N, CA, C and O atoms as CSV, one atom per row, in Angstrom:
chain,resi,resn,atom,element,x,y,z
A,1,UNK,N,N,85.132,53.309,29.414
A,1,UNK,CA,C,86.085,53.364,30.507
A,1,UNK,C,C,87.420,53.838,29.967
A,1,UNK,O,O,87.925,53.267,29.001
A,2,UNK,N,N,88.003,54.863,30.561
A,2,UNK,CA,C,89.320,55.346,30.173
A,2,UNK,C,C,90.380,54.509,30.873
A,2,UNK,O,O,90.275,54.209,32.062
A,3,UNK,N,N,91.387,54.145,30.123
A,3,UNK,CA,C,92.496,53.365,30.659
A,3,UNK,C,C,93.633,54.325,30.992
A,3,UNK,O,O,94.002,55.162,30.168
A,4,UNK,N,N,94.187,54.207,32.191
A,4,UNK,CA,C,95.250,55.111,32.604
A,4,UNK,C,C,96.587,54.659,32.042
A,4,UNK,O,O,96.879,53.466,31.961
A,5,UNK,N,N,97.391,55.641,31.657
A,5,UNK,CA,C,98.690,55.366,31.061
A,5,UNK,C,C,99.727,56.286,31.664
A,5,UNK,O,O,99.455,57.456,31.936
A,6,UNK,N,N,100.919,55.752,31.870
A,6,UNK,CA,C,102.057,56.540,32.313
A,6,UNK,C,C,102.997,56.698,31.130
A,6,UNK,O,O,103.426,55.709,30.537
A,7,UNK,N,N,103.320,57.951,30.783
A,7,UNK,CA,C,104.248,58.250,29.692
A,7,UNK,C,C,105.649,58.386,30.266
A,7,UNK,O,O,105.865,59.132,31.221
A,8,UNK,N,N,106.608,57.659,29.681
A,8,UNK,CA,C,107.986,57.732,30.149
A,8,UNK,C,C,108.890,57.991,28.952
A,8,UNK,O,O,109.110,57.109,28.122
A,9,UNK,N,N,109.409,59.212,28.874
A,9,UNK,CA,C,110.323,59.588,27.795
A,9,UNK,C,C,111.116,60.792,28.272
A,9,UNK,O,O,110.552,61.694,28.891
A,10,UNK,N,N,112.411,60.821,27.995
A,10,UNK,CA,C,113.246,61.917,28.462
A,10,UNK,C,C,113.142,63.171,27.601
A,10,UNK,O,O,113.642,64.229,27.985
A,11,UNK,N,N,112.501,63.065,26.446
A,11,UNK,CA,C,112.391,64.202,25.535
A,11,UNK,C,C,111.033,64.877,25.698
A,11,UNK,O,O,109.990,64.281,25.429
A,12,UNK,N,N,111.069,66.139,26.146
A,12,UNK,CA,C,109.828,66.877,26.405
A,12,UNK,C,C,108.965,66.977,25.152
A,12,UNK,O,O,107.741,66.874,25.238
A,13,UNK,N,N,109.581,67.176,23.994
A,13,UNK,CA,C,108.813,67.299,22.745
A,13,UNK,C,C,108.079,65.992,22.420
A,13,UNK,O,O,106.954,66.026,21.921
A,14,UNK,N,N,108.691,64.867,22.691
A,14,UNK,CA,C,108.031,63.566,22.460
A,14,UNK,C,C,106.874,63.412,23.434
A,14,UNK,O,O,105.794,62.965,23.048
A,15,UNK,N,N,107.089,63.778,24.694
A,15,UNK,CA,C,105.984,63.683,25.666
A,15,UNK,C,C,104.825,64.577,25.255
A,15,UNK,O,O,103.665,64.180,25.370
A,16,UNK,N,N,105.130,65.794,24.772
A,16,UNK,CA,C,104.061,66.691,24.302
A,16,UNK,C,C,103.322,66.083,23.120
A,16,UNK,O,O,102.092,66.111,23.075
A,17,UNK,N,N,104.060,65.534,22.167
A,17,UNK,CA,C,103.430,64.908,20.992
A,17,UNK,C,C,102.582,63.718,21.420
A,17,UNK,O,O,101.476,63.531,20.911
A,18,UNK,N,N,103.083,62.919,22.340
A,18,UNK,CA,C,102.307,61.783,22.848
A,18,UNK,C,C,101.036,62.271,23.526
A,18,UNK,O,O,99.959,61.711,23.321
A,19,UNK,N,N,101.168,63.315,24.334
A,19,UNK,CA,C,100.002,63.860,25.041
A,19,UNK,C,C,98.930,64.302,24.051
A,19,UNK,O,O,97.751,63.997,24.233
A,20,UNK,N,N,99.334,65.020,23.007
A,20,UNK,CA,C,98.384,65.476,21.989
A,20,UNK,C,C,97.722,64.283,21.305
A,20,UNK,O,O,96.501,64.246,21.152
A,21,UNK,N,N,98.535,63.307,20.895
A,21,UNK,CA,C,97.984,62.118,20.225
A,21,UNK,C,C,97.020,61.369,21.131
A,21,UNK,O,O,95.937,60.972,20.703
A,22,UNK,N,N,97.414,61.177,22.376
A,22,UNK,CA,C,96.592,60.414,23.303
A,22,UNK,C,C,95.292,61.145,23.619
A,22,UNK,O,O,94.223,60.535,23.659
A,23,UNK,N,N,95.387,62.440,23.839
A,23,UNK,CA,C,94.184,63.209,24.188
A,23,UNK,C,C,93.210,63.341,23.032
A,23,UNK,O,O,92.007,63.468,23.257
A,24,UNK,N,N,93.707,63.312,21.787
A,24,UNK,CA,C,92.817,63.504,20.640
A,24,UNK,C,C,92.471,62.209,19.908
A,24,UNK,O,O,91.455,62.143,19.217
A,25,UNK,N,N,93.303,61.184,20.054
A,25,UNK,CA,C,93.130,59.986,19.232
A,25,UNK,C,C,92.827,58.706,20.004
A,25,UNK,O,O,92.559,57.675,19.386
A,26,UNK,N,N,92.863,58.740,21.320
A,26,UNK,CA,C,92.623,57.517,22.093
A,26,UNK,C,C,91.669,57.812,23.249
A,26,UNK,O,O,91.317,58.963,23.506
A,27,UNK,N,N,91.262,56.755,23.934
A,27,UNK,CA,C,90.442,56.928,25.135
A,27,UNK,C,C,91.284,56.737,26.401
A,27,UNK,O,O,90.737,56.554,27.489
A,28,UNK,N,N,92.598,56.780,26.262
A,28,UNK,CA,C,93.471,56.713,27.430
A,28,UNK,C,C,93.336,57.965,28.277
A,28,UNK,O,O,92.960,59.028,27.783
A,29,UNK,N,N,93.640,57.829,29.535
A,29,UNK,CA,C,93.778,58.958,30.440
A,29,UNK,C,C,95.225,58.952,30.932
A,29,UNK,O,O,95.683,57.955,31.490
A,30,UNK,N,N,95.934,60.033,30.734
A,30,UNK,CA,C,97.322,60.107,31.177
A,30,UNK,C,C,97.314,60.352,32.684
A,30,UNK,O,O,96.804,61.369,33.152
A,31,UNK,N,N,97.880,59.417,33.434
A,31,UNK,CA,C,97.899,59.572,34.889
A,31,UNK,C,C,99.221,60.161,35.368
A,31,UNK,O,O,99.352,60.540,36.532
A,32,UNK,N,N,100.208,60.238,34.460
A,32,UNK,CA,C,101.488,60.824,34.838
A,32,UNK,C,C,102.477,60.779,33.701
A,32,UNK,O,O,102.295,60.063,32.716
A,33,UNK,N,N,103.537,61.565,33.860
A,33,UNK,CA,C,104.631,61.610,32.898
A,33,UNK,C,C,105.936,61.579,33.670
A,33,UNK,O,O,106.070,62.227,34.708
A,34,UNK,N,N,106.902,60.820,33.156
A,34,UNK,CA,C,108.218,60.745,33.781
A,34,UNK,C,C,109.280,61.038,32.735
A,34,UNK,O,O,109.195,60.577,31.596
A,35,UNK,N,N,110.285,61.813,33.140
A,35,UNK,CA,C,111.340,62.200,32.212
A,35,UNK,C,C,112.584,61.334,32.333
A,35,UNK,O,O,113.526,61.488,31.555
A,36,UNK,N,N,112.594,60.426,33.302
A,36,UNK,CA,C,113.699,59.473,33.401
A,36,UNK,C,C,113.213,58.210,34.110
A,36,UNK,O,O,112.132,58.179,34.698
A,37,UNK,N,N,114.036,57.183,34.038
A,37,UNK,CA,C,113.647,55.892,34.575
A,37,UNK,C,C,113.480,55.853,36.075
A,37,UNK,O,O,112.623,55.130,36.584
A,38,UNK,N,N,114.280,56.616,36.792
A,38,UNK,CA,C,114.168,56.635,38.251
A,38,UNK,C,C,112.788,57.142,38.663
A,38,UNK,O,O,112.122,56.541,39.507
A,39,UNK,N,N,112.371,58.244,38.064
A,39,UNK,CA,C,111.043,58.802,38.358
A,39,UNK,C,C,109.959,57.830,37.908
A,39,UNK,O,O,108.941,57.676,38.583
A,40,UNK,N,N,110.175,57.176,36.769
A,40,UNK,CA,C,109.176,56.243,36.225
A,40,UNK,C,C,108.869,55.118,37.201
A,40,UNK,O,O,107.702,54.808,37.440
A,41,UNK,N,N,109.897,54.505,37.766
A,41,UNK,CA,C,109.677,53.387,38.702
A,41,UNK,C,C,108.886,53.883,39.912
A,41,UNK,O,O,107.948,53.222,40.356
A,42,UNK,N,N,109.262,55.041,40.442
A,42,UNK,CA,C,108.539,55.598,41.598
A,42,UNK,C,C,107.072,55.863,41.261
A,42,UNK,O,O,106.184,55.588,42.068
A,43,UNK,N,N,106.822,56.402,40.059
A,43,UNK,CA,C,105.446,56.718,39.666
A,43,UNK,C,C,104.611,55.464,39.442
A,43,UNK,O,O,103.434,55.438,39.801
A,44,UNK,N,N,105.193,54.436,38.860
A,44,UNK,CA,C,104.447,53.185,38.660
A,44,UNK,C,C,104.075,52.593,40.015
A,44,UNK,O,O,102.948,52.133,40.204
A,45,UNK,N,N,105.016,52.602,40.959
A,45,UNK,CA,C,104.728,52.081,42.299
A,45,UNK,C,C,103.589,52.843,42.961
A,45,UNK,O,O,102.771,52.253,43.667
A,46,UNK,N,N,103.533,54.140,42.738
A,46,UNK,CA,C,102.510,54.983,43.364
A,46,UNK,C,C,101.177,54.935,42.627
A,46,UNK,O,O,100.123,54.849,43.258
A,47,UNK,N,N,101.215,54.989,41.287
A,47,UNK,CA,C,99.994,55.178,40.503
A,47,UNK,C,C,99.343,53.894,39.986
A,47,UNK,O,O,98.140,53.879,39.725
A,48,UNK,N,N,100.110,52.832,39.838
A,48,UNK,CA,C,99.604,51.581,39.260
A,48,UNK,C,C,98.792,51.824,37.987
A,48,UNK,O,O,97.605,51.502,37.938
A,49,UNK,N,N,99.431,52.395,36.953
A,49,UNK,CA,C,98.710,52.642,35.695
A,49,UNK,C,C,98.315,51.333,35.031
A,49,UNK,O,O,98.871,50.278,35.336
A,50,UNK,N,N,97.362,51.409,34.130
A,50,UNK,CA,C,96.943,50.220,33.384
A,50,UNK,C,C,97.965,49.858,32.315
A,50,UNK,O,O,98.067,48.693,31.930
A,51,UNK,N,N,98.732,50.847,31.824
A,51,UNK,CA,C,99.749,50.638,30.797
A,51,UNK,C,C,100.881,51.634,31.028
A,51,UNK,O,O,100.645,52.775,31.427
A,52,UNK,N,N,102.116,51.192,30.773
A,52,UNK,CA,C,103.278,52.078,30.791
A,52,UNK,C,C,103.808,52.162,29.367
A,52,UNK,O,O,104.097,51.139,28.746
A,53,UNK,N,N,103.932,53.369,28.854
A,53,UNK,CA,C,104.528,53.618,27.543
A,53,UNK,C,C,105.950,54.086,27.820
A,53,UNK,O,O,106.145,55.178,28.354
A,54,UNK,N,N,106.951,53.272,27.464
A,54,UNK,CA,C,108.319,53.428,27.955
A,54,UNK,C,C,109.345,53.577,26.845
A,54,UNK,O,O,109.438,52.733,25.954
A,55,UNK,N,N,110.116,54.660,26.906
A,55,UNK,CA,C,111.263,54.845,26.029
A,55,UNK,C,C,112.436,54.050,26.600
A,55,UNK,O,O,112.494,53.808,27.805
A,56,UNK,N,N,113.369,53.644,25.740
A,56,UNK,CA,C,114.531,52.893,26.217
A,56,UNK,C,C,115.718,53.780,26.559
A,56,UNK,O,O,116.356,53.591,27.594
A,57,UNK,N,N,116.012,54.727,25.714
A,57,UNK,CA,C,117.240,55.531,25.836
A,57,UNK,C,C,116.971,56.763,26.688
A,57,UNK,O,O,116.525,57.797,26.191
A,58,UNK,N,N,117.258,56.629,28.005
A,58,UNK,CA,C,117.018,57.728,28.943
A,58,UNK,C,C,118.181,57.837,29.921
A,58,UNK,O,O,118.901,56.863,30.145
A,59,UNK,N,N,118.368,59.035,30.510
A,59,UNK,CA,C,119.428,59.213,31.501
A,59,UNK,C,C,119.050,58.607,32.853
A,59,UNK,O,O,117.900,58.235,33.088
A,60,UNK,N,N,120.030,58.520,33.717
A,60,UNK,CA,C,119.915,58.027,35.091
A,60,UNK,C,C,119.594,56.535,35.126
A,60,UNK,O,O,120.455,55.727,35.475
A,61,UNK,N,N,118.392,56.170,34.775
A,61,UNK,CA,C,117.982,54.764,34.712
A,61,UNK,C,C,117.325,54.580,33.350
A,61,UNK,O,O,116.307,55.209,33.062
A,62,UNK,N,N,117.901,53.724,32.511
A,62,UNK,CA,C,117.348,53.567,31.160
A,62,UNK,C,C,116.116,52.671,31.164
A,62,UNK,O,O,115.778,52.060,32.178
A,63,UNK,N,N,115.454,52.604,30.018
A,63,UNK,CA,C,114.214,51.855,29.910
A,63,UNK,C,C,114.342,50.377,30.223
A,63,UNK,O,O,113.429,49.781,30.795
A,64,UNK,N,N,115.469,49.778,29.854
A,64,UNK,CA,C,115.655,48.354,30.162
A,64,UNK,C,C,115.734,48.130,31.668
A,64,UNK,O,O,115.218,47.134,32.175
A,65,UNK,N,N,116.375,49.047,32.386
A,65,UNK,CA,C,116.433,48.930,33.847
A,65,UNK,C,C,115.045,49.128,34.464
A,65,UNK,O,O,114.689,48.448,35.428
A,66,UNK,N,N,114.266,50.055,33.910
A,66,UNK,CA,C,112.889,50.252,34.382
A,66,UNK,C,C,112.094,48.971,34.161
A,66,UNK,O,O,111.395,48.502,35.059
A,67,UNK,N,N,112.205,48.414,32.970
A,67,UNK,CA,C,111.495,47.182,32.645
A,67,UNK,C,C,111.907,46.055,33.593
A,67,UNK,O,O,111.060,45.317,34.096
A,68,UNK,N,N,113.204,45.931,33.831
A,68,UNK,CA,C,113.716,44.897,34.756
A,68,UNK,C,C,113.112,45.093,36.150
A,68,UNK,O,O,112.697,44.125,36.788
A,69,UNK,N,N,113.061,46.345,36.624
A,69,UNK,CA,C,112.514,46.629,37.955
A,69,UNK,C,C,111.023,46.313,38.021
A,69,UNK,O,O,110.561,45.705,38.986
A,70,UNK,N,N,110.269,46.720,37.004
A,70,UNK,CA,C,108.820,46.500,37.026
A,70,UNK,C,C,108.467,45.023,36.935
A,70,UNK,O,O,107.618,44.534,37.680
A,71,UNK,N,N,109.113,44.321,36.027
A,71,UNK,CA,C,108.790,42.903,35.838
A,71,UNK,C,C,109.380,42.022,36.933
A,71,UNK,O,O,109.004,40.858,37.068
A,72,UNK,N,N,110.314,42.584,37.722
A,72,UNK,CA,C,110.880,41.849,38.846
A,72,UNK,C,C,110.129,42.075,40.147
A,72,UNK,O,O,110.475,41.489,41.173
A,73,UNK,N,N,109.118,42.908,40.117
A,73,UNK,CA,C,108.339,43.238,41.309
A,73,UNK,C,C,106.977,42.559,41.208
A,73,UNK,O,O,106.199,42.850,40.299
A,74,UNK,N,N,106.693,41.657,42.137
A,74,UNK,CA,C,105.435,40.904,42.093
A,74,UNK,C,C,104.205,41.805,42.037
A,74,UNK,O,O,103.212,41.449,41.403
A,75,UNK,N,N,104.255,42.963,42.688
A,75,UNK,CA,C,103.098,43.859,42.732
A,75,UNK,C,C,102.904,44.618,41.414
A,75,UNK,O,O,101.813,45.123,41.150
A,76,UNK,N,N,103.949,44.701,40.588
A,76,UNK,CA,C,103.893,45.499,39.365
A,76,UNK,C,C,104.011,44.675,38.088
A,76,UNK,O,O,103.747,45.182,36.998
A,77,UNK,N,N,104.395,43.441,38.212
A,77,UNK,CA,C,104.699,42.574,37.070
A,77,UNK,C,C,103.583,42.502,36.024
A,77,UNK,O,O,103.864,42.424,34.828
A,78,UNK,N,N,102.336,42.529,36.459
A,78,UNK,CA,C,101.212,42.366,35.533
A,78,UNK,C,C,100.913,43.620,34.714
A,78,UNK,O,O,100.179,43.546,33.728
A,79,UNK,N,N,101.463,44.765,35.101
A,79,UNK,CA,C,101.194,46.003,34.367
A,79,UNK,C,C,101.868,45.913,33.002
A,79,UNK,O,O,103.083,45.732,32.925
A,80,UNK,N,N,101.101,46.037,31.932
A,80,UNK,CA,C,101.696,45.965,30.593
A,80,UNK,C,C,102.652,47.129,30.340
A,80,UNK,O,O,102.365,48.278,30.675
A,81,UNK,N,N,103.792,46.799,29.742
A,81,UNK,CA,C,104.784,47.802,29.377
A,81,UNK,C,C,104.962,47.757,27.864
A,81,UNK,O,O,105.354,46.737,27.298
A,82,UNK,N,N,104.667,48.878,27.228
A,82,UNK,CA,C,104.838,49.013,25.789
A,82,UNK,C,C,106.087,49.859,25.561
A,82,UNK,O,O,106.138,51.029,25.941
A,83,UNK,N,N,107.082,49.255,24.939
A,83,UNK,CA,C,108.292,49.990,24.601
A,83,UNK,C,C,107.980,50.851,23.379
A,83,UNK,O,O,107.518,50.348,22.355
A,84,UNK,N,N,108.237,52.149,23.497
A,84,UNK,CA,C,108.085,53.087,22.379
A,84,UNK,C,C,109.423,53.796,22.251
A,84,UNK,O,O,109.739,54.697,23.028
A,85,UNK,N,N,110.200,53.381,21.266
A,85,UNK,CA,C,111.587,53.814,21.180
A,85,UNK,C,C,111.999,54.117,19.750
A,85,UNK,O,O,111.341,53.700,18.796
A,86,UNK,N,N,113.081,54.836,19.618
A,86,UNK,CA,C,113.649,55.077,18.288
A,86,UNK,C,C,114.637,53.975,17.915
A,86,UNK,O,O,115.114,53.931,16.781
A,87,UNK,N,N,114.945,53.093,18.847
A,87,UNK,CA,C,115.944,52.050,18.616
A,87,UNK,C,C,115.421,50.918,17.738
A,87,UNK,O,O,114.407,50.284,18.031
A,88,UNK,N,N,116.146,50.693,16.664
A,88,UNK,CA,C,115.876,49.539,15.807
A,88,UNK,C,C,116.927,48.445,16.029
A,88,UNK,O,O,117.019,47.492,15.256
A,89,UNK,N,N,117.708,48.599,17.088
A,89,UNK,CA,C,118.777,47.641,17.384
A,89,UNK,C,C,118.176,46.317,17.857
A,89,UNK,O,O,117.356,46.277,18.774
A,90,UNK,N,N,118.606,45.247,17.210
A,90,UNK,CA,C,118.064,43.934,17.541
A,90,UNK,C,C,118.308,43.577,19.005
A,90,UNK,O,O,117.457,42.957,19.642
A,91,UNK,N,N,119.464,43.963,19.539
A,91,UNK,CA,C,119.744,43.620,20.945
A,91,UNK,C,C,118.752,44.287,21.888
A,91,UNK,O,O,118.391,43.703,22.910
A,92,UNK,N,N,118.296,45.517,21.562
A,92,UNK,CA,C,117.283,46.182,22.394
A,92,UNK,C,C,115.947,45.459,22.300
A,92,UNK,O,O,115.268,45.269,23.309
A,93,UNK,N,N,115.574,45.059,21.103
A,93,UNK,CA,C,114.332,44.316,20.891
A,93,UNK,C,C,114.354,42.995,21.656
A,93,UNK,O,O,113.415,42.673,22.383
A,94,UNK,N,N,115.432,42.236,21.484
A,94,UNK,CA,C,115.549,40.925,22.139
A,94,UNK,C,C,115.542,41.079,23.657
A,94,UNK,O,O,114.835,40.355,24.358
A,95,UNK,N,N,116.335,42.029,24.161
A,95,UNK,CA,C,116.410,42.219,25.612
A,95,UNK,C,C,115.086,42.713,26.187
A,95,UNK,O,O,114.705,42.312,27.287
A,96,UNK,N,N,114.389,43.568,25.469
A,96,UNK,CA,C,113.088,44.052,25.940
A,96,UNK,C,C,112.107,42.905,26.128
A,96,UNK,O,O,111.442,42.811,27.159
A,97,UNK,N,N,112.021,42.038,25.134
A,97,UNK,CA,C,111.103,40.901,25.259
A,97,UNK,C,C,111.592,39.898,26.306
A,97,UNK,O,O,110.784,39.295,27.012
A,98,UNK,N,N,112.899,39.719,26.407
A,98,UNK,CA,C,113.443,38.798,27.415
A,98,UNK,C,C,113.081,39.270,28.825
A,98,UNK,O,O,112.820,38.459,29.713
A,99,UNK,N,N,113.069,40.583,29.016
A,99,UNK,CA,C,112.746,41.146,30.328
A,99,UNK,C,C,111.244,41.241,30.592
A,99,UNK,O,O,110.835,41.555,31.710
A,100,UNK,N,N,110.418,40.974,29.576
A,100,UNK,CA,C,108.973,40.932,29.808
A,100,UNK,C,C,108.166,42.033,29.164
A,100,UNK,O,O,107.006,42.223,29.528
A,101,UNK,N,N,108.737,42.773,28.214
A,101,UNK,CA,C,107.949,43.800,27.517
A,101,UNK,C,C,106.732,43.149,26.871
A,101,UNK,O,O,106.797,42.011,26.405
A,102,UNK,N,N,105.639,43.870,26.848
A,102,UNK,CA,C,104.410,43.359,26.241
A,102,UNK,C,C,104.277,43.751,24.784
A,102,UNK,O,O,103.516,43.134,24.039
A,103,UNK,N,N,105.016,44.777,24.370
A,103,UNK,CA,C,105.028,45.197,22.966
A,103,UNK,C,C,106.261,46.064,22.744
A,103,UNK,O,O,106.790,46.662,23.681
A,104,UNK,N,N,106.709,46.123,21.496
A,104,UNK,CA,C,107.882,46.920,21.120
A,104,UNK,C,C,107.523,47.675,19.852
A,104,UNK,O,O,107.319,47.071,18.800
A,105,UNK,N,N,107.447,49.006,19.954
A,105,UNK,CA,C,107.046,49.845,18.837
A,105,UNK,C,C,108.174,50.838,18.556
A,105,UNK,O,O,108.630,51.539,19.460
A,106,UNK,N,N,108.620,50.893,17.305
A,106,UNK,CA,C,109.631,51.867,16.915
A,106,UNK,C,C,108.913,53.162,16.543
A,106,UNK,O,O,107.986,53.164,15.733
A,107,UNK,N,N,109.363,54.271,17.151
A,107,UNK,CA,C,108.743,55.576,16.908
A,107,UNK,C,C,108.947,55.980,15.446
A,107,UNK,O,O,110.085,56.100,14.995
A,108,UNK,N,N,107.875,56.187,14.716
A,108,UNK,CA,C,108.022,56.708,13.352
A,108,UNK,C,C,108.554,58.142,13.395
A,108,UNK,O,O,108.209,58.908,14.295
A,109,UNK,N,N,109.390,58.500,12.425
A,109,UNK,CA,C,109.928,59.850,12.359
A,109,UNK,C,C,108.870,60.821,11.839
A,109,UNK,O,O,108.768,61.945,12.331
A,110,UNK,N,N,108.096,60.404,10.866
A,110,UNK,CA,C,107.040,61.225,10.288
A,110,UNK,C,C,105.916,61.413,11.311
A,110,UNK,O,O,105.451,60.440,11.904
A,111,UNK,N,N,105.475,62.663,11.520
A,111,UNK,CA,C,104.483,62.941,12.550
A,111,UNK,C,C,103.160,62.223,12.294
A,111,UNK,O,O,102.567,61.681,13.227
A,112,UNK,N,N,102.691,62.210,11.053
A,112,UNK,CA,C,101.420,61.531,10.760
A,112,UNK,C,C,101.517,60.033,11.047
A,112,UNK,O,O,100.571,59.435,11.558
A,113,UNK,N,N,102.648,59.433,10.722
A,113,UNK,CA,C,102.850,58.014,11.030
A,113,UNK,C,C,102.958,57.800,12.535
A,113,UNK,O,O,102.510,56.779,13.058
A,114,UNK,N,N,103.558,58.774,13.234
A,114,UNK,CA,C,103.655,58.727,14.693
A,114,UNK,C,C,102.257,58.722,15.303
A,114,UNK,O,O,101.959,57.911,16.180
A,115,UNK,N,N,101.398,59.633,14.835
A,115,UNK,CA,C,100.021,59.708,15.327
A,115,UNK,C,C,99.294,58.395,15.064
A,115,UNK,O,O,98.593,57.886,15.939
A,116,UNK,N,N,99.457,57.849,13.870
A,116,UNK,CA,C,98.809,56.578,13.518
A,116,UNK,C,C,99.287,55.456,14.434
A,116,UNK,O,O,98.482,54.658,14.914
A,117,UNK,N,N,100.593,55.396,14.677
A,117,UNK,CA,C,101.138,54.347,15.543
A,117,UNK,C,C,100.582,54.459,16.954
A,117,UNK,O,O,100.180,53.456,17.543
A,118,UNK,N,N,100.556,55.670,17.501
A,118,UNK,CA,C,100.034,55.872,18.853
A,118,UNK,C,C,98.547,55.515,18.905
A,118,UNK,O,O,98.083,54.894,19.861
A,119,UNK,N,N,97.816,55.908,17.882
A,119,UNK,CA,C,96.383,55.595,17.823
A,119,UNK,C,C,96.153,54.080,17.798
A,119,UNK,O,O,95.273,53.574,18.495
A,120,UNK,N,N,96.941,53.360,16.998
A,120,UNK,CA,C,96.790,51.904,16.909
A,120,UNK,C,C,97.187,51.217,18.206
A,120,UNK,O,O,96.515,50.287,18.651
A,121,UNK,N,N,98.273,51.672,18.812
A,121,UNK,CA,C,98.676,51.124,20.110
A,121,UNK,C,C,97.575,51.413,21.133
A,121,UNK,O,O,97.203,50.546,21.923
A,122,UNK,N,N,97.067,52.637,21.104
A,122,UNK,CA,C,96.001,53.015,22.028
A,122,UNK,C,C,94.742,52.198,21.849
A,122,UNK,O,O,94.091,51.819,22.823
A,123,UNK,N,N,94.401,51.927,20.603
A,123,UNK,CA,C,93.193,51.139,20.326
A,123,UNK,C,C,93.300,49.752,20.972
A,123,UNK,O,O,92.355,49.278,21.603
A,124,UNK,N,N,94.441,49.122,20.810
A,124,UNK,CA,C,94.591,47.787,21.395
A,124,UNK,C,C,94.556,47.842,22.927
A,124,UNK,O,O,93.764,47.140,23.556
A,125,UNK,N,N,95.414,48.678,23.525
A,125,UNK,CA,C,95.547,48.665,24.978
A,125,UNK,C,C,94.365,49.294,25.689
A,125,UNK,O,O,94.106,48.956,26.844
A,126,UNK,N,N,93.635,50.199,25.044
A,126,UNK,CA,C,92.511,50.861,25.701
A,126,UNK,C,C,91.171,50.219,25.398
A,126,UNK,O,O,90.238,50.347,26.191
A,127,UNK,N,N,91.052,49.531,24.271
A,127,UNK,CA,C,89.751,48.993,23.864
A,127,UNK,C,C,89.740,47.472,23.879
A,127,UNK,O,O,88.833,46.867,24.451
A,128,UNK,N,N,90.728,46.851,23.262
A,128,UNK,CA,C,90.743,45.399,23.098
A,128,UNK,C,C,91.227,44.699,24.360
A,128,UNK,O,O,90.604,43.741,24.819
A,129,UNK,N,N,92.316,45.166,24.914
A,129,UNK,CA,C,92.939,44.521,26.070
A,129,UNK,C,C,92.195,44.842,27.370
A,129,UNK,O,O,91.712,45.959,27.561
A,130,UNK,N,N,92.110,43.867,28.245
A,130,UNK,CA,C,91.554,44.080,29.581
A,130,UNK,C,C,92.718,44.455,30.495
A,130,UNK,O,O,93.701,43.717,30.558
A,131,UNK,N,N,92.636,45.595,31.211
A,131,UNK,CA,C,93.736,45.993,32.089
A,131,UNK,C,C,93.880,45.031,33.263
A,131,UNK,O,O,92.910,44.386,33.661
A,132,UNK,N,N,95.093,44.931,33.822
A,132,UNK,CA,C,95.301,44.009,34.939
A,132,UNK,C,C,94.518,44.431,36.179
A,132,UNK,O,O,94.287,45.620,36.398
A,133,UNK,N,N,94.112,43.458,36.984
A,133,UNK,CA,C,93.420,43.786,38.246
A,133,UNK,C,C,94.299,44.693,39.103
A,133,UNK,O,O,95.512,44.502,39.183
A,134,UNK,N,N,93.683,45.667,39.733
A,134,UNK,CA,C,94.423,46.563,40.612
A,134,UNK,C,C,94.983,47.787,39.909
A,134,UNK,O,O,95.478,48.703,40.566
A,135,UNK,N,N,94.915,47.816,38.582
A,135,UNK,CA,C,95.411,48.994,37.861
A,135,UNK,C,C,94.351,50.084,37.928
A,135,UNK,O,O,93.183,49.826,38.218
A,136,UNK,N,N,94.784,51.294,37.655
A,136,UNK,CA,C,93.854,52.429,37.670
A,136,UNK,C,C,93.178,52.534,36.325
A,136,UNK,O,O,93.807,52.907,35.336
A,137,UNK,N,N,91.918,52.211,36.282
A,137,UNK,CA,C,91.096,52.396,35.081
A,137,UNK,C,C,89.866,53.164,35.512
A,137,UNK,O,O,89.245,52.838,36.523
A,138,UNK,N,N,89.521,54.161,34.765
A,138,UNK,CA,C,88.386,55.008,35.126
A,138,UNK,C,C,87.133,54.533,34.411
A,138,UNK,O,O,87.165,54.244,33.215
A,139,UNK,N,N,86.042,54.454,35.135
A,139,UNK,CA,C,84.783,54.031,34.539
A,139,UNK,C,C,83.856,55.156,34.276
A,139,UNK,O,O,82.753,54.942,33.773
C-alpha cells in the first residue's frame, strides 16, 4: 500500500530533490506539493494526506503557523506532520513539538545524507506506521 504524502517547501530545488528521493527510495505516493504555508493548509484540507512533510521557513504562512492550523483542526489533527527543515534552532524544535509535530528532521546539506534521511523517514511513515483513519492511502 502506498502512503500519500504532501510536500511543503518554498524551495523548488528541495521539492525536486524530495520528489526524486521519494519516487526512487520510498513507497510513498506524492499527492501534492505546496510552495507556501497558505497553499499547504488548503491542500491538507482538500487531500487529507497520510503524512505532511513540512518546512518551517516559508513566506506568507510559515511552517509553525501551518502546524498550529493543522493541529488545531479536529478534522486534521491526526494527520502526522514531519518537520523537515534546515533550522537547528532550539526554539524551532521546542515550538514544533509543543504545537504537535510528530517528528523533527534537520535537512542534511550533503545530498547522499539527504537521500538517506528521506529514505529512513519514508521507511517509518510508509511501512512501520499505520496512517490515520480517513487519510488517503492507496492499496
